[in-house]
N, C-alpha and C positions, 0 to 999 in steps of 0.2 A: 606281551608286547602289544602296544596300541595299534588297532586296525585303522588305517587311513582310508577315507572314502575316495573314490575316483573323482577328480575334479573336472568333469565334463561341464559344458555350459548349463546353468541353472534351468530346470524345467519351468515352463510357464505356470501361472497361478492356477490354471484349471486342473493341474495335477495335485494341488494342495488345498489348504484352508485359508491362506492369507496372501495379501499383496504386501510385499515388504519394500519399504521406502526409507532411504537414507538421505538426509538433507544437511548441507553444510553452508553456513552463512558466509557473507563477505566480511573483510576486515583487515586487508593488507598483511603486515607481518604477524598479526594476531592469528593467522592461519595455523600457527604453532599450537594453539590451544586445542582445536579439534584434531590436530595431528597426534597429540599425546593421547586423547580419548580413543581415537581410532586404533592406535597401536595396542591399547589395552583390549579393546573389543576383539581385534584380530588374534591377539594372544589367547583369548578364551576360546575362540573358534578352533585354533590350532590344538589346544589341549583336548578338545572333543574329537576333532576330525583329522588331525595330522598336520605336520609342519608345512605342507603345501597349501593349506587353507588360506584363502584371500577374501577380502571384503566383497569383491565383485562376484564371488561365488554364491552369495547369500541374499543379495538384494535385487528385486525386480527392476528397480530404478534408483539411480543415485543422482541427486540434484545438487548443484553447487553454483554459487554466485561469486563473481570477482575472484578473490583468493580461493574461495570454496570451489569455483569452477576449475581452477588449476589443479587442486587436490583431486577433484572428481576425475579429471583427465588422467592424472598420474595413476589412479587406482584402477582405471578401466581400459586404458589404451593397451593393446596387446604387444608383447615382445615377439621374437621370431618363433617361440614355442607356443604361441597363442595363450600365454599366461600374462597377468598384469605386469606392466613395466616396473611398478613399484609395489613393494609390500608396505603396509601402513606404518611399520616401524621405521621406514626410510624417510617419511615425510618431514619429521622434525629436524633430523640432521641436514636434510636438503635446505630447509628454511634458514637454519643457522649458518650454513655455508654461503648461501647465495643472497640472502636479504641485504647484507652490507654492500654488495655490489649493485643491487637493483636500486637501493635507496642510499647512496653514499652520503655520509654525514659531513657537512662542511662547518668548520669551526673558525673562531677568531674573526679577523676582518673579512674573511671570505664569506662569512654568514651574512654580512650586509649586502654583498654582491648577490648572494643567494636570494635574499629578500627582494631585491630589485628584479631578479630573474623571474621570481614567482609572480610579480605584478604583470609582466608582459608575456609570459609563456609558462608551460607546465614546470613544476618544481624539478622533475626528473625527465631526462630525455627518452627513457625507455629502451635505449639501444641494447643494453645488456640483457634486459628481460626478453626482448624479442628474439635475440640471438639464442638465449638459453632455451626458451620455449620451442623454437624451431629445431634446435639441436636435439631436444628430448623427444619430441613428438613426430619429427620428420614429416612425411606425407600422409600420415594416418588421418583418415576422414571419420566423420561422425558415425557413419553406418558400421564402422569396424570395431567399435567399443565392445567389450566382452559382456556387458549388460547394458540395458537402456540407460541413457543419461538425459538430463534436462539442464540446460545452462542458459539462463536469461542474459540478454544484453539490451541495450537501448539504441535505436537508430536516431541519431541527432539530426539527420536531414529530413526524415519522414515523421519525426516526433512520435514514434510509437515503439513499444517493446518488441524486440525480435527474440523469440524463444527457439533456441536450437535444441530440438527434441528428437531422439532416436525414433519416436513414434511417427514423426512427420516426414521422414526422408523418402518414404515410398511415394506418397502423394505429392510431395513438394521437393523434388530432387535438388533444386538449387540450394536448399538448406543443408545439403550433404557437403558441408565445407570442411577444409582441413581443421583438425582440432587445434592446431597452433594458432590459426587466425581467430577461432572462437575464443580461445583462452586469452589472447592479447586483447580482443575486443571487450570481453567481460571484465577485464582488469583495468581498463583505461579510465581511472577515476578522475573526474573533472578537477582541474587545478593541480593534480599530482602527476598524471601520465598523459601522453598525447592520445587523442582520439585515433581510432584505427580504421583505415579504408582498405577494402579489398573487393575484388569481383570474384564470383564463382560461376562455373559453367556446368550444366547438367549433361547427361550423355547424349541429349538431342541437340546440344549446342546453344540452348537458352542460357542467357547470362543474367545475373542479378548483382547489383551494386550493394555494398554494405558500408554504412558510415556509422561506426559503433563506438559507444562509450560504455562505461561500467554498468554491469547488470544490476548493481546495487541501487541504481536510480529507479529501477522497476521493481525489484524484489530482492532486497538484501537478505531476507530469509525466504528461500525458494520453496519451502514445504508446500504451500498452497498451490503454487504453480505445478509442482510434481503431482499432487493429488488431482488437480484439474486435468492434466495430461492423461492420467490413467482413466479418469472418469470419461473422457472423450472416447477412449478405446472401448470401454464397456458399452457406451451408447452406440458406437459404430458396430457393435456385435463382433468385435475381434474375438475369434474362437479361443485365443489364449486366456481370455478372462471369463469364459462361460463356466458355471452358471451365475457368476457374480452379477448383481443388479446395480443399476446406476444409483449413486449416493449410498451404497452399502458400506459406509465408513467403518462399520463394526468388523469388517474383514481386512482392514488396513492395519499393518504393524509399522509404526513410524518412529524413527530415531532422528531427532532434529538437533544439530550441534551448533551452538552459537560460538562467536569468537570473543565474547566478553564485551562489557559496556561499562561506562563510567557514570551510571545513573545516580549513584548515591554520593558522588564526589561534590556535587553542587558547585561546579566551577563557573557556571553561568547563572544569571538570574535576570528577572524582568527589569529591575532598575538599571542594570548595566546595559542589557540588550535594547532598552528603549532609546538609548543614545547612539546605538551603532548605525553607521552607514555601511557602504560596501566593504570598506576595510575591516570594520569591526566584525561583520558577519563572516568574513573570509580569513581573517588573521587575528587570533586572540590568544596571546601567551603560548604560541606554538601550535594552537589548535585551529580547526576550521569549523566554527559553530554551525554554519549553514549545512555543510555536508553531514556533520555529526547528527544534526537534528533530523534531516530527512531519512538518513539510513536507520537511525534508531526507531523512528516512528514507523517506517515500513516494516521492520522486523517485529516490533511489538504488536502491530495490528494483525499480522498473520498469526502470532502466538495467541492473541486474544481469541481469534476465530477458531483456531484448532482446539483450544481448551474447551470452548463452548460445545463444539461438535462432539468431541470424544466423551465429554462429561454427559452430554445429552443422550448419548447412546450407551451409557454405562460401560464405556470402553476405555476408561482412563489408563488402564494397565497396558493398553496397546499404543500409547503415545508417550514418548519420553523426550522431553526437551531438557538439554543440559546447557546452562548458561550461567556465567558469573557476571552479575550486574554491579559488582563492587570494585571494579578497577579504578585506579587513580594515577595521576601523574603520567609519566612517559609510557607506563605499561598500557595505558588506554590509547596510545597513538597508533596510527596505521603504518608509520614509516620510520620511527626512531630505531634504527637497526644497529645500535651499539651492542657490543658483546654482552654487557651487563643486562641490558633490557631484554635481549633475546633469551638469555638464561632465566630471567625472571618470568618470562611468558611460559617457559617450560614448567616452572614451579607452579604457576597458576593452573595449568592443565592438570598437573599431578594432584594439586590440592582439590580440584573439582571432583576428582574421583572419590575422595574421602568425604565430600560434603553430602548432606542429605538430599534425596530427590526433592526437587522444588517445582512448584508451578506458579505461573504468574498470577498475582492477585489482581483481578480485573478492576478493583476499586483503586488500588494504590499504584499499580504498574510495576511493583517490585515482586521479586521472587520470594516465596515463603515455603518452608519445609512442609512436605506432605506427611501427615501422621502415619506412622507404622509402615512407611514405604522404603525404609533403609537408605543406604547411600547410593550415589550414582554408580559406584563400582558394582554393588549388588544388583542394581537394576539392569546394568549392561549384561551381567551374567544371566539374569532371567530372560532378557530380550533375546540373547543369543540362543538360549535353549528353546525358545518358541518360534524362532525364525524359520523358515523356508517361506338536535336542537335542545332538545334535551341532549345530554351528552350521548354520544354514540354508544349503544349497548356493546358489551365486550364480545369478542369472537365466539365465545361459548354459545351465543344465541344465533349464530349464523353459520355460514359455510366457508368464509374466507377470512384471512388476515390481510388488511389493506394497508399498504405502505406507500408513502410519497417521499421521494428523495431529491434534493436540490444541490447541485455541485457548487463549489466555490469559483470565483472568477471576477471579483471587483465590479466595475461598472457593467460588466456583461451580465450581471444579475437581471438586467432589463430583459434578456432573452427568455429565461424561465418566467419572468413577470408576464410577458405576452402570452405564453403557453398556458399558464395557470389561469389567467383571466378568461381564456376561451373555455377551459375545462369547467370553471365555476359557472360560466354563462350557460353551459349545457345542463349543469345540475339545477340551475334556477328554472330553466325551461321545464324540467321534469318535476321539480318539487317546490317551486314557489320562490319568490324574490328574496326571501330571507336565507336561502341556502348558502352555506359557506363551506370551504374546503375542510375545515376542522371538524365538520359534522360527519365526514365520510371516511376519514382515515384513522386507523388505530394508532399509527405512529407517523409523524412527519420528521424527517432527518434533514439537516442542512449544515453545510460547511462554509465558513467564511462568509461571503455575501449571501450564500444559501442559508446560513444560520440566522442572519438578520431577517431574511424573508420568512423563515420558519417562525421566528418570534412574532413578527408582525401578523402572521396568519393565525396564531394560537394564543397570544396574550389576551386576557379578557378586558373588556371595557366595563363601565359601571353597571351594565345590564347583563354581565356574564356572556357576552357575545364577542366574537373576534374584533380586536382593535381595527383591523384593516380587512376590507374585502380584497379579493385577488385583483380586481380591476384598478385598485388604488396603488398597486406596487409600482407599475411603470411610471405614472405621473410623479410619484415620490422620488424615484431615481432621477428623473429628468430635472426635477427642481433642486434636489440636494447634492447630487454628484459634483457639479461644478464648484460647490463650496467645500466639499470634503477633499476633492483632488484639484485644488486651485492651480490653474495653468499659468506659469510664468511666460510672459510675452516679451517681444522686443528682439533686437539683433543679437543680444548676448544670452538669450533665454537658455539655449542648449548648454552653454558653458556654466551658467549659474546653477542649472539643475544638476549637472554632473558633479560640480564641486560640492553642492549640498549633499548629494547622495554618497559621496566619499566619506563625509564627516558625520553624517547622521541619517536618519530615515528621510525619504523624499518629502513626506508630509508629516506635520506635527500631530495630527489626529485630534486636535482640540475641538474643532467643530463637530467631528464625528462623535466624540465622547459626549459632548453636551447634547447633541441631537438625540442620541440613543437614550441617555438618562431622562430627557424630557418626555420621550415617547413612552418608555417602559416603566418609568418611576420606580417604585419599590417592589414591583411584581417579581416573585421568585419562581424557580423552576417548577415547584409542585403545583403552581396555580394555573398552568397552561390548560387550555380547554380540551386538548387531547395529548397523548404522550408525545414527547419530542426527544430527539437524540442529536446533540450538537458536539462534535469533537473539537478539542483544542490540543495544544502540546505544551508541556511544562519544560521550559528551557533550563531550569535549574536541576531538575531531577531527570531530565532527558527521557521523558516517557509521555505517551498520550494520556490526556485526562478527558474522559468522556462524560459529558453532562447528560444524563439520561433520566427521564421521569421514572423509569422502572427501578432506579437505584436509590432514590431519595428516602424510601421507607426504611431500608436497612443501613443506609449511609447518609445521614442527614447533613453531613458536612458539605455534600455536593449540592444541597438545596440553596444555591447561590442566587443573587439577583440576576434576572435575565439580562439586565444592562451590562453587568460585568462579563457575563458569558459571551454576549454578542461583541463587545469591544475586544475580548480576547481572541475569539475565533476569527476575527477580521484583521488581526495584527500581523500582516504579511511582512516577513523579513525584508528589509531595505525600503519598504513602502511606508509602513506605519509602526509606531513604537510598540514594543512589548508591553504587556499590561500586568501590573502587580495589584493584588488585592488580598484581603483576609476574609474568611468566612467562619461563622461559629455554628456549631450544631446545637441540638436541643439541650444537651447536657452542659453547654458552655465551653466545650472543647474548641480550640481555634486551629485553623490551618491556613498556611500561606500558599498563594498560587502565583507562579511566575510564568505567564502564558503567552503563547504566540499562535499564529494562524493555524486553524484546524486542518487546512489543506496540506500541511506538512505530514499529517497522520493519515488523512482520508479525504482527498479532494472530492471524490465521489463516495458519499457515505452510505450507499445502498447496502453493501455487505455488512457494514456495521449495524444498520437498522435490523437486518435479518438476524444477526447474531444476538442482538438485545432481545428480540422476540423469542428466539430459540432458547435463550437462558430462562425466560419466564415459563416456557413450556416444560423445560427440564425440571424447574423448581415446582412444577405442578400448581402453578398459579391457576385457580379455578376459572379465571376469565378466559382461559385458552382451552379448557377441556371441551371435547375429547381429542383435540389436535395432538399429534405425536411429534416427538423431536425429529427434526429434519424433514418434516412433511411439507416440503416446499411446493408441492402440488396444490396446497391450500392457500398459497400466498398470491395476492394480486399486487403487483409492483409497478409504479410509474416512477421512472428515474429521468430527471431532466438535467441536461448539461447546459453549460453556459457558452458553448462554442469553443472552437480551437482552430489554430492556423496551421494544421498539418500540411496543407497543400502548398504552402509558400516555398518550401525548399530553400529557406534562407541559410540554413546551416548545412555543413557536411563535414566529414571526418578530416579532410585535408585542411580546411580552415581551422576546425576545432583543435587539431593536433598542435597548433601553434599558440593557442590561447593560454594566457595566464589568468590571474585574478580579474584583470580589467576585461579581457575578452569574454570570460564566462558571465560577467555581470553587465557589460555594456557592449551591445553589438547592433549597430544601426537602429537604435531605439528599443531593441529587445533585450531580454535578460535570459540567455539560453539556459543557465543553470536552473532557474526557477521554472522555466517552460518544461524542461526535461523531467524534473521531479514531479511537477504537477500532472503532466500528461501521463507519465508512467503510472502514477498512483491511480488515476481515474481509469486508465485502460486495463490494468490488471484486474480491477474490480469488475469491469464490464466483461472481460474474458471469462472470469469465473461465473458470473451470473448467467451469461449466455450458455455456458456448458451445462450448468445445473438445470435451467429451465428446459433446455433442449433434451437433456438426459431423461427428464420426467415427462416429456411430451406436453409441456405446459407453456410453450412459447407464447400462446395467446394471452397468458396472464402476466407477461413481462413486457413492458413498453419502455424502451430507451429512446429519448428524443435528443439528438445532438447534431450540430452542424460542424463538420471538420474541414470546412472550406474557407474559413475567415482569412482575411489578408490585410496587411498594412495596419493602420491604427485601430481597425475594427477588432483585432485580436488582442489589443492592449488591455491592461487591467485598470488604467487610470487616466487615459486621455479623454477628459470629460468636457470636450468642446460641444456646443449645441449640435453641430453638424454630425459629430461621431455618435452622440447619444441617439439622435433621430435615426441614424443609419442602423444602429443596433435594434431599434424598434422594428425597422423594416426586415432585419434578419429574422427576428422572432415571427413576424407575420409571414415571411416567406417559408419558414420552417414548417408552419402549419400546413402549407400546400404541398410540401415535399413528400415523397413516398416513405412509408415506414421502412426503416433501415436497421440492420444489425451489424455489429462489428464483425469484420472478417478476421478471425483469430490468426490468420497467417500474414495478412498485409497490415493489419491495424487500422484499416480504413473502413468506413461504413458503406455497406452495399444494400441495394434495394431488396426487400423481401417480396418474393413472387406472390402476387394476389393479396398483398398486405394492405393495399389502399394507401391513402395519404395519412399523415399524422392527425389531420383534422378528423377524418373518418374514424381513426383508431380511438381518439379521445372521446368521440361521440359514443362509441361502443363501450369504452371504459366507464363513462358517465352513467350509462344504463346499468352496467354491472354494479357500480357503487350504489346507485339509487336502489336497485333491487335488493342488494345486501342489507342496506340500512332498513328498508321496509320489512325484510324477513326477520331481522333481529328484533325490531319493535313488536311485530306481531307475536313472535315467540315469547317475548318478555311479558306482554299483556296476557297471553294465554296462561303462562306460569303463575302470574300474579292473581289471576281470577280463579285459580285452582283447577 
């Protein structure tokens, strides 16, 4: 007879060898897919340890977003016997029973009425879901889960991610909210379900308001958020994690479950998307391209990073991502809850078990089989058994890897323009008038408007020097932005703009396209004066496409014209048309690109730049020897934001709960949906970087400069009036004089670093570090050359 182990609460990691993490993506009714996979995993655990074995008994932390957050709560909330409310095998039947009532399908003439409803309010009223979740979870609070959980949401009023984490409730008791409110909040997908408002009170009577929408806006794949939460505990010397060291990812055992994607279906492309206005981006043959795009980009960027990290540490066997990127038709929807579709999703989950273990190919964005790794079924069995001026010399000649990162933000590119001009001025004072930023950074990363700035700073002129000095960026924006974002005037300007935006992009992009082609000519990616990383997103294949100097040697199809890359990374949905082009590699192979704004994938590209460098270290690129994988203590990073309007409090859950397509895209001149996704993307990256550099006691080598107090038209992407553009210059100048600040990972706001001085003083210090690093590399190179 099999001997069953006693299922007391799992001992902390300091009793074992590993930190065990389970992560579950968002995806509406597609939560059925991880439900099937989890049922199989739990059945294997039961074969080993007895019928009472449950998922929560084996993982130190379970993270879930949106539908994954609900699954997380079901697996970890206690019943009266202090055992999980649900076994994993109960998840799929639960979804099949309740999904049709959460997402009732309207047919015939009523579907026309449903379309009208979707324009003026959410598609579904959420009443059944709220009643169901409250009925299941009752008054259970976050601190009562049977293992630690991490559930991301996004606060639409404060425009920052709110992470409900078991690890935070001791220090921040107002986060100890009812699990029901957390689950309703993380599931409140824009345009599908109403935003959720509630207040929570701690034991001392302190109250906090929450205005929440879908956690998928911040982290549709919450794996990285879970790892960051654990890393914070290690850094805080939580005895449960002793003797694990910060960034010791080799000690992590991670299972990350996707909910499927339609990346290979090709239902969108740039030619179609270039003509979409608000309606096209939010309603297209029963799909919502804008939401699909942001969620897929968010999930893929996390997977890219995790693959790099675990590969770099030779710990690939400790990271299992199970995802089907081949969904099509209604199976890929989040809400088509017909009996047939739900049963098909069960078949997808079962089919995934028999498919080979796959990892994302970071060049194509598609999943490909891992040689000799077996099937997902076999991998889950294994997992369960292990669970409880001259060009800058390369970093090999110096001590540091130097990285500059520039956010996306339309006309607000003026703000980093001002900051970069000051940094370059300091470098000229140290090293002479010819000093340029490209001479000091190993990699410059830029998204959207930041991608254009990156190209301007790194593309060569006829003398192999940068086309633009940093001081030229702001005048360029002041002169060209009014022509790129032409402002319609007159008494009917607002109505004309809104009508145009419904039927197509707000701006036709013709002037921008001509301007960029004239500036950059035929210059290609491999010709930049230092390495660059510029993200875009392929609307046809629903995957990020990262144009990286490090990739062109092995994947020459990415060696595209810089002009096409810049036009693509700037093609913000609803603002500018999607961009289609073809490129040919050295062997004559051709590839089509259907691209939109890189901000969809990584509005703050700092983490992406770090990952690209880490890949080179792992590949033993001699330029980076003897730096080790994940040796972030050797990174010197300047990350510059384009400003944000978090302090405006224009939005809240009560308002957002009534928004339909129009409300999410038009709200007093703002676009809440784009704001939410853009802020979430940037903040999650900053959260992670702050954790990493703090954990390594290297805060002095990471400088994030951002203003989160913009208001009115200052926070817009495209109001290119002379007055607004001049005011943005003043914002940049004022930011130099403000104190160095770091994001508070609990509030999402920037707060002053004690004794950190001003951003101006910090940039002076960084300029000296950059100058010294460059001189060190040059002296070592000369010494080596002279024998």
